[in-house]
C-alpha positions in Angstrom: 23.7 -50.3 -38.2 21.4 -48.9 -34.9 22.6 -50.1 -31.4 20.1 -52.6 -30.2 19.5 -49.6 -26.9 19.1 -47.1 -29.9 15.7 -48.4 -29.7 13.9 -44.6 -30.9 16.3 -45.4 -33.9 14.4 -48.8 -34.0 10.7 -47.3 -33.7 11.2 -44.7 -37.0 10.1 -45.4 -40.7 12.0 -44.4 -43.5 11.9 -43.6 -47.4 14.4 -45.3 -50.4 15.0 -41.3 -50.2 16.6 -42.1 -46.9 13.8 -39.5 -45.3 13.6 -40.6 -41.7 10.1 -40.6 -40.4 9.2 -39.8 -36.7 5.6 -40.0 -35.2 6.4 -41.5 -31.5 5.4 -37.9 -29.9 2.5 -37.5 -31.7 1.1 -40.1 -34.0 -0.7 -37.0 -36.5 2.6 -35.3 -35.8 5.3 -36.7 -37.9 9.1 -35.5 -37.7 11.2 -35.6 -40.6 14.6 -36.0 -40.9 17.4 -37.1 -43.4 19.5 -41.0 -42.5 23.0 -40.9 -41.0 24.1 -42.6 -44.3 22.9 -40.1 -46.8 23.9 -37.1 -44.7 27.5 -38.9 -44.8 27.1 -39.4 -49.0 26.3 -35.7 -49.2 29.2 -34.6 -47.3 29.0 -31.3 -45.8 25.9 -29.5 -45.5 26.4 -26.2 -46.1 22.4 -24.9 -46.5 19.3 -25.8 -46.4 16.2 -24.4 -48.4 13.5 -25.2 -46.0 9.6 -25.6 -46.3 6.9 -22.9 -45.7 5.4 -23.3 -42.2 1.4 -24.0 -42.2 1.6 -24.9 -46.1 0.8 -28.1 -47.3 2.4 -30.3 -48.9 1.5 -33.3 -51.2 2.9 -36.6 -51.5 5.9 -36.3 -54.0 6.1 -32.5 -53.7 9.2 -31.0 -52.8 9.7 -30.7 -49.3 13.1 -29.5 -49.3 16.5 -29.1 -50.5 20.0 -30.0 -49.0 22.7 -28.2 -50.3 26.0 -29.6 -49.7 30.2 -29.2 -51.2 29.3 -32.0 -53.7 25.8 -31.2 -54.7 21.9 -30.2 -54.1 19.8 -32.3 -53.2 15.7 -32.4 -53.8 13.5 -34.2 -51.0 9.9 -35.1 -51.9 7.1 -35.3 -49.3 6.5 -38.8 -48.3 2.9 -38.0 -47.8 0.6 -35.3 -47.8 0.6 -32.6 -44.9 0.8 -29.3 -43.7 4.1 -28.3 -42.0 3.7 -26.9 -38.8 7.2 -26.4 -37.5 10.8 -26.0 -38.5 14.0 -27.1 -37.5 15.2 -23.3 -37.5 18.6 -23.8 -36.3 19.8 -25.6 -39.5 19.5 -21.7 -40.6 22.7 -20.9 -39.0 24.3 -24.7 -38.2 22.9 -26.8 -41.4 25.8 -28.7 -40.2 23.9 -30.3 -37.2 22.5 -33.0 -39.6 26.4 -34.2 -40.3 26.7 -34.0 -36.4 23.3 -35.7 -35.4 20.7 -36.3 -38.2 18.9 -38.2 -35.9 18.5 -36.1 -32.8 19.5 -32.2 -33.3 19.3 -32.3 -37.0 15.5 -33.0 -37.4 14.4 -30.3 -40.6 10.5 -30.0 -40.6 7.5 -31.3 -38.6 4.2 -31.9 -40.7 0.5 -32.7 -39.4 -0.1 -35.3 -41.3 -3.7 -34.3 -43.9 -5.4 -38.2 -43.8 -4.5 -40.9 -41.2 -0.9 -42.7 -42.4 -0.1 -46.3 -42.4 3.2 -45.8 -41.9 4.1 -49.5 -41.7 2.6 -50.4 -44.6 3.8 -47.5 -46.7 7.5 -47.1 -45.5 10.6 -49.3 -44.2 11.5 -50.3 -40.6 14.9 -50.1 -39.8 15.4 -53.3 -41.0 14.4 -52.8 -44.2 16.5 -49.6 -44.5 19.7 -51.5 -43.9 18.6 -54.3 -46.0 18.1 -51.6 -49.1 21.3 -50.3 -48.3 23.1 -53.4 -48.7 21.2 -54.9 -51.7 
């Protein structure tokens, strides 16, 4: 569970597919990554199939795939948006996600296609924790 002092983590939103969503730097530029819970479940991450920069992905379209020693997991885009930036460090060091999933382990940034109401469409950190406990 997040420490109360980790305000930034508490301001993020979460999907049932264990993707965290951060729009604190720019409300139209969304940063995505996977949660600490899910990276732990995957185990040692060995490769990431990144999305394509400047491509628009529709909601529920495959966005990226994370391969670990245990499995390969496909992650779907939580909303429609164009990929504007990739964390290229993950090409050489995919296990950054294991070591820092909420920081240096971010995966990509998307410019949202329409005004997404994060607080209405996605879970808060507390709701995400309740889902994990449920």
